[in-house]
Every structure is written in C-alpha cells, then in structure tokens.
C-alpha positions in Angstrom: -35.2 -75.4 -19.0 -37.3 -78.4 -18.4 -36.4 -80.9 -15.7 -34.0 -82.9 -17.9 -31.9 -79.9 -18.5 -31.4 -79.0 -14.8 -28.8 -80.0 -12.3 -29.7 -82.7 -9.7 -29.2 -82.5 -6.0 -29.8 -85.5 -3.7 -31.1 -86.1 -0.2 -28.9 -88.1 2.2 -30.4 -91.5 3.2 -31.3 -90.1 6.7 -33.2 -87.2 5.4 -37.0 -87.3 5.6 -38.3 -87.1 2.0 -41.8 -87.7 3.3 -42.1 -84.3 4.9 -41.0 -82.7 1.7 -43.5 -84.7 -0.3 -46.2 -83.6 2.2 -45.3 -80.0 1.6 -42.4 -78.9 3.9 -40.6 -76.2 1.8 -37.0 -76.3 3.1 -34.0 -78.5 2.9 -31.2 -77.9 5.3 -27.5 -78.2 4.2 -27.2 -81.2 6.6 -29.7 -83.1 4.7 -28.2 -82.8 1.2 -25.4 -84.6 -0.4 -23.0 -81.6 -0.7 -20.2 -82.9 -3.1 -18.0 -80.6 -5.0 -20.4 -80.3 -7.9 -23.3 -79.2 -5.6 -21.2 -76.7 -3.8 -20.1 -75.2 -7.1 -23.7 -74.3 -8.1 -24.3 -70.6 -8.2 -26.8 -69.3 -5.6 -30.3 -69.4 -6.9 -29.8 -72.2 -9.4 -32.9 -74.2 -10.0 -32.4 -77.9 -9.7 -34.3 -81.2 -9.4 -34.2 -82.7 -5.9 -34.0 -86.5 -5.6 -34.4 -88.8 -2.6 -31.7 -91.2 -1.7 -33.1 -93.8 -4.1 -32.8 -91.2 -6.9 -36.6 -90.8 -7.2 -37.5 -87.1 -8.0 -39.1 -85.3 -5.1 -39.5 -81.6 -6.2 -38.1 -78.7 -8.1 -35.9 -76.6 -5.8 -33.7 -73.5 -5.7 -30.2 -74.1 -4.4 -28.0 -71.8 -2.5 -24.8 -73.4 -1.3 -23.9 -70.5 1.1 -27.3 -70.8 3.1 -28.2 -73.1 5.9 -31.5 -73.5 4.0 -29.6 -74.9 1.1 -32.7 -75.8 -1.0 -36.1 -74.2 -1.2 -39.0 -76.0 -2.8 -40.3 -74.0 -5.8 -42.7 -76.6 -7.1 -43.9 -80.1 -6.1 -43.7 -81.0 -9.8 -40.0 -81.8 -10.6 -40.8 -81.1 -14.4 -42.1 -77.7 -13.8 -40.5 -74.7 -15.7 -39.7 -71.6 -13.6 -40.0 -68.6 -15.9 -42.0 -65.4 -16.1 -45.3 -67.4 -16.8 -44.7 -69.6 -13.6 -44.0 -66.4 -11.4 -47.1 -64.6 -13.0 -49.3 -67.5 -12.1 -48.1 -67.4 -8.5 -48.6 -63.7 -8.3 -52.1 -63.9 -9.9 -53.1 -66.4 -7.4 -51.9 -64.3 -4.5 -53.7 -61.2 -5.9 -57.0 -63.1 -6.3 -57.0 -63.7 -2.6 -56.3 -60.1 -1.7 -59.0 -58.9 -4.1 -61.4 -60.9 -2.0 -60.2 -59.5 1.2 -59.6 -55.8 0.5 -61.4 -53.0 -1.3 -58.2 -50.9 -2.0 -54.8 -52.1 -3.3 -52.9 -51.6 -0.1 -51.9 -54.9 1.3 -49.1 -57.6 1.4 -49.4 -59.1 -2.0 -47.0 -62.0 -1.6 -46.0 -63.6 1.7 -43.1 -65.8 0.8 -43.6 -69.5 1.3 -47.2 -68.8 2.3 -47.9 -67.8 -1.2 -45.7 -70.3 -3.0 -42.9 -67.7 -3.6 -40.1 -68.8 -1.3 -38.4 -65.9 0.4 -40.2 -63.2 -1.6 -42.2 -60.6 0.1 -44.2 -58.0 -1.9 -46.2 -55.2 -0.3 -48.5 -53.2 -2.5 -49.1 -49.4 -2.1 -51.6 -48.6 -4.9 -49.5 -48.2 -8.0 -46.3 -48.9 -6.2 -44.9 -52.4 -5.2 -42.0 -52.8 -2.8 -40.3 -56.2 -3.3 -38.0 -57.9 -0.7 -36.3 -60.8 -2.6 -34.9 -62.5 0.5 -33.8 -65.7 -1.3 -31.0 -66.1 -3.8 -33.4 -67.6 -6.4 -35.6 -64.4 -6.4 -32.5 -62.2 -6.7 -31.4 -64.4 -9.7 -34.9 -64.2 -11.3 -35.6 -60.6 -10.4 -36.2 -59.3 -14.0 -38.8 -62.1 -14.5 -40.3 -61.3 -11.2 -40.7 -57.7 -12.0 -42.2 -58.4 -15.4 -44.7 -60.7 -14.0 -45.6 -58.3 -11.2 -46.3 -55.4 -13.6 -48.2 -57.6 -16.0 -50.5 -59.1 -13.4 -51.0 -56.1 -11.1 -50.6 -53.0 -13.4 -48.3 -51.3 -10.9 -46.2 -48.6 -12.4 -43.3 -48.4 -9.9 -41.4 -51.4 -8.4 -38.9 -50.8 -5.6 -36.4 -53.3 -4.2 -35.9 -53.3 -0.4 -32.6 -55.0 0.4 -32.7 -54.5 4.2 -33.1 -57.1 6.8 -31.4 -60.1 8.3 -32.9 -62.7 5.7 -30.8 -61.4 2.8 -27.6 -61.4 4.8 -28.2 -65.0 5.7 -28.5 -65.7 2.0 -25.3 -64.0 1.2 -27.1 -61.1 -0.7 -26.3 -57.4 -0.8 -28.2 -54.7 1.1 -28.5 -52.3 -1.7 -32.0 -50.9 -2.5 -32.9 -50.3 -6.0 -35.6 -48.8 -8.3 -36.6 -51.7 -10.6 -39.4 -49.9 -12.5 -40.7 -46.4 -12.7 -39.4 -43.8 -10.2 -39.3 -43.7 -6.5 -41.9 -41.5 -4.8 -40.5 -38.1 -3.7 -42.1 -38.3 -0.2 -44.2 -40.5 2.0 -47.2 -42.4 0.5 -50.6 -42.1 2.0 -52.1 -45.5 2.9 -55.8 -45.6 3.9 -56.3 -48.2 6.6 -58.7 -48.7 9.5 -60.3 -45.4 9.0 -57.0 -43.5 9.3 -54.4 -42.2 6.8 -51.0 -43.7 7.4 -47.7 -42.2 5.9 -45.4 -44.8 4.6 -41.7 -44.0 3.7 -41.1 -46.6 1.0 -37.5 -45.7 0.5 -36.1 -44.8 3.9 -38.4 -46.5 6.4 -38.5 -49.8 8.2 -39.0 -53.0 6.1 -41.2 -52.0 3.2 -42.5 -48.9 4.9 -45.5 -50.0 6.7 -46.6 -53.1 8.7 -49.8 -54.4 7.1 -49.7 -57.4 9.3 -51.2 -55.6 12.4 -54.3 -54.3 10.4 -56.9 -56.7 12.1 -55.2 -56.3 15.5 -55.3 -52.6 15.3 -59.0 -52.6 14.3 -59.8 -54.8 17.3 -57.7 -52.6 19.7 -59.4 -49.5 18.5 -62.8 -50.9 19.6 -61.2 -51.6 23.1 -60.1 -47.9 23.2 -63.7 -46.5 22.9 -63.5 -42.8 23.6 -60.6 -43.2 26.1 -56.9 -42.5 26.4 -54.5 -44.6 24.4 -50.7 -45.3 24.9 -49.1 -46.6 21.7 -45.6 -47.9 22.7 -43.1 -48.9 19.9 -45.5 -46.9 17.8 -43.5 -46.8 14.5 -45.8 -44.6 12.3 -48.7 -44.6 14.7 -50.2 -48.0 13.8 -52.5 -48.6 16.9 -52.8 -45.0 18.0 -54.1 -43.7 14.7 -56.6 -46.5 14.3 -57.9 -45.8 17.9 -58.2 -42.2 17.2 -60.1 -42.8 14.0 -62.6 -44.9 15.8 -63.2 -42.1 18.5 -60.5 -42.3 21.1 -60.1 -39.0 22.9 -56.4 -38.9 22.7 -53.3 -41.0 22.0 -49.6 -40.9 23.0 -47.3 -42.4 20.4 -43.8 -43.6 21.9 -40.9 -44.5 19.7 -37.2 -44.2 19.6 -37.2 -43.0 16.0 -37.8 -39.3 15.4 -38.5 -39.8 11.7 -41.2 -42.5 12.5 -42.9 -40.2 15.0 -42.8 -37.4 12.4 -44.7 -39.8 10.0 -47.2 -40.6 12.7 -47.9 -36.9 13.2 -48.2 -36.4 9.5 -50.7 -39.3 9.3 -52.7 -37.8 12.2 -52.9 -34.4 10.3 -53.9 -36.1 7.1 -56.6 -38.0 9.0 -57.9 -34.8 10.6 -56.7 -36.0 14.0 -53.7 -33.9 14.5 -54.9 -32.3 17.7 -55.5 -35.6 19.5 -52.1 -37.2 18.8 -49.1 -36.6 21.1 -45.6 -38.0 20.7 -42.8 -38.9 23.1 -39.5 -39.8 21.6 -37.2 -42.1 23.7 -36.3 -45.6 24.7 -39.6 -47.4 25.4 -38.5 -49.0 28.6 -37.4 -45.6 30.0 -40.5 -43.7 28.9 -42.8 -46.4 30.4 -40.8 -46.2 33.7 -41.2 -42.4 33.6 -44.9 -42.5 32.8 -45.4 -44.9 35.8 -43.5 -42.5 38.1 -45.7 -39.7 36.8 -48.8 -41.6 37.6 -50.1 -41.7 34.1 -53.0 -44.0 33.3 -54.6 -45.0 29.9 -57.7 -46.9 29.0 -55.6 -48.8 26.4 -52.0 -49.5 26.3 -50.5 -51.3 23.3 -46.9 -52.5 23.1 -45.6 -53.7 19.6 -41.9 -54.0 20.0 -39.3 -55.2 17.3 -38.4 -58.9 17.4 -36.7 -59.4 20.7 -36.1 -63.1 19.8 -35.3 -63.2 16.1 -33.5 -66.5 16.4 -33.4 -69.5 18.8 -30.0 -68.2 20.5 -31.8 -65.0 21.4 -34.9 -66.7 22.8 -34.2 -66.5 26.5 -33.1 -62.9 26.4 -36.1 -62.1 24.2 -38.6 -63.7 26.6 -37.0 -61.6 29.5 -37.5 -58.5 27.4 -41.2 -59.4 26.7 -41.8 -60.0 30.4 -40.2 -56.6 31.2 -42.5 -54.8 28.6 -45.5 -56.4 30.3 -44.3 -55.4 33.8 -43.7 -51.8 32.9 -47.0 -51.5 30.7 -49.4 -53.2 33.1 -49.3 -50.4 35.8 -50.1 -47.8 33.1 -53.4 -49.5 32.5 -56.5 -48.0 34.3 -58.6 -50.3 36.3 -60.8 -52.2 33.9 -58.8 -51.1 31.0 -56.9 -53.0 28.3 -53.4 -54.0 27.5 -52.4 -55.4 24.1 -48.9 -57.1 23.9 -47.4 -58.1 20.6 -44.5 -60.2 19.4 -43.1 -60.6 15.9 -40.4 -63.2 17.0 -40.9 -66.5 15.4 -38.5 -68.1 17.8 -40.8 -67.2 20.7 -43.8 -69.3 20.0 -47.3 -68.4 21.3 -47.2 -70.4 24.6 -43.8 -69.0 25.5 -44.8 -65.4 24.7 -48.1 -65.7 26.6 -46.2 -67.0 29.7 -43.7 -64.2 29.6 -46.5 -61.7 29.2 -48.5 -63.1 32.1 -45.4 -63.3 34.3 -44.8 -59.5 33.7 -48.4 -58.6 34.4 -48.4 -60.7 37.6 -45.2 -59.1 38.7 -46.8 -55.7 38.2 -49.5 -56.7 40.8 -52.2 -56.9 38.2 -54.8 -59.6 37.4 -55.7 -60.2 33.7 -58.4 -61.7 31.6 -57.1 -62.8 28.1 -59.9 -61.7 25.8 -58.3 -62.3 22.3 -55.3 -63.8 20.6 -54.6 -62.3 17.3 -52.2 -63.2 14.5 -51.2 -61.5 11.2 -54.0 -60.6 8.9 -55.0 -62.9 6.0 -52.8 -61.1 3.5 -50.0 -62.8 5.5 -51.1 -66.5 4.9 -49.2 -69.0 7.0 -47.6 -72.1 5.4 -49.2 -74.9 7.3 -45.9 -76.8 7.8 -43.7 -73.7 8.5 -44.0 -72.4 12.0 -41.9 -69.4 11.0 -44.6 -68.0 8.8 -46.9 -67.6 11.8 -44.5 -65.2 13.4 -47.0 -62.5 14.8 -48.9 -62.8 18.1 -51.1 -60.2 19.7 -52.6 -60.8 23.2 -55.4 -58.6 24.3 -55.9 -58.6 28.1 -58.4 -56.8 30.3 -56.8 -55.8 33.6 
C-alpha cells in the first residue's frame, strides 16, 4: 500500500505534533481522535497520522488496545512498509554491529533505537531470537523473518513471546520456531574472554543479556586476582568475565537452579570450572547470611531484575535497590569495589544513584563513585525516549 491507500488517524487539537515531527516515536491513546472507525482498526494496522489541521505527520502503526496507540514507523507518511522497508532497517542495524563486534553475538535490533518500534532481535551466530513486542511486528512477522534471513544469513529464527510488553499490546505468550529448527541444548556465546551458555528456548528473555557486556568487562578489571561475589548472577555474567580476566574465585548467587547450572557449564567450557562456586537462594537472604558469616570479597556485583518496571512500582523499587546496597556493602573488603545495577526504566539514574548511596551509607561505608555505565552500543538509545536508556551500572570503591 502507498499512503493514499491507508487509513488515516488524527491527533487531537491539544496534542503536540511538534514533538512527533522532531522524532518522538509514540502517540498515546489520549492524544488521538478515537472514533468508532479508529477503534475498529485491527492491531498492527499501518496508517497515516495527521495533525488536527489534517496535515500528514508520519506513518504509524495502530493498536487500539494499547495505551501506546500509535508507534511511528517512518517520518515519511508516503513510505511503504514491506519486506524491503524492514530489510533496510535491519541492514542499517547490522552495519553498526559489524563495526563494533568481531563475532555475530549481539543485540541486532533494539526496538525504537534502531527504527523498528517494539522489535528486539538478539543474534547468536546462525540463530536469531526475535521478540515482536508490538502488534505491527506481530502482523508483519513473515516479512520480518524474510528480511532477517536475507540480510543476515541466519538459518534459524526463534520467536520469544515472554515478557510484560507483549501483554500490554494484547499479544499472546506462545514461543515459536519461525525458521529452521530450535537448538537441542544451550548455545555457546563467546564474550569478554569467557564462554557463556545461553538457553534460547527456555531461558530468561532471549537467553542472554548482551547489554551488560561493557560493564562486565570493566568490573572484571576491578576484580584483579581477587574474590568476586556475583549476586543475581543469572548465567554467570559478571563472575565468568572476572574469572576469565584472572580473578582467583567467584561465587554466583541466584534463585534459579537452571541459571546456575548454565553458569557452571559456562565455567567448564571456559576452563574455569574449579574457580566458580554457586549458591542458590533468595539474594537478600544469601547476602544476609554471608554478612553473618563474615565473608568478604574484593568485588561485589548486584544485577537484580527490574524492581521498578513501571511508575506505580517506583517507590517500592527504590527501597529494594537501597536494601540491595545496604546488604552488599558490608561484604566488600576495605578498598574493594561494589557494582550496583538497575534495568528499571522508571527509576532514572539520579533516583537509582540516591537509593544506592543511601544503602551504602546505612551500611556504615563511605564510597567513591568511579564509573557510571549504561547498556552497550548494540543497545542504541532513542534520543527522545527515556525508556530506551533503561540500564544503569554504578561502580563504587568503598
């Protein structure tokens, strides 16, 4: 379809069309004229967005059941969204990663940050894991898969349907093999000198968190040849990186037995199996117990799940981050290092930093903030979308 074939949706007079023309990628339901015709559009429908004066603004994807009722696909209202359009976006995204990484293990597409609203693609060699977290991507999934295979040459494409974002879009939670066949076991991922084991079909998110790569590399330098505590470890992200760079030993703590088993498998694959210990349990309880045992580490890293995934959860989330810092700080040896992370977009950097410092102070420790880290460059931020800059990593010397 070209623009003249598409339905039209219109902004209310009070809506700020200037922000959209300057690049803001979302239109909330309260800013659209939602008449019966608009509400009847099927989720994922491509439409032309007009301002209140009926001047075209952009090409958008509509989802009447979402609070984000329109997502900007293209600033050109006459653009055509087809396999060629998708392929051009994926090719542009891959060109950036090719500059950054020597091996095809990275986030290939980071939603709005790569001009593919709601679409997350992680690449694991010849396998791509797609999260179509917006209705338009679900509706155009065949074209997305064709473009992905054409541009990258991957032979297997898996759909991950977990996560809160799809539920907010009214989408199902059913994973699917879209091309090729699912791997029979965990996939080896070389990163930061270690081998990580990624469960692409049964693990969290797409199987591995590429976003922490640079923060893990920095933390590994802090560890030196000392002892490391990796709390909320998942598959051993920080611990394995530190061991690969010469740390004497690392203790991985997580509530998930399968995740810790993958951490152990990664340590063995990296030739580090005798230096990684595991402790399964609630992270708060384990840190409390370690404190009572008098345990001390040269580097402590806490990378918890999103305690504040939305604004209503913000205050409780900030208290949880403060508690993490309060329990972790006493475990750091004098002159050692503490790395605290947050993947909650609702908790901005300033609030997260204040909560962390409150916790450190209440533990009776003094701190130097030596680095503030964010997601790696394969997770480009959309300059006008704060949510795309979700990850924060604070490195302290205590």
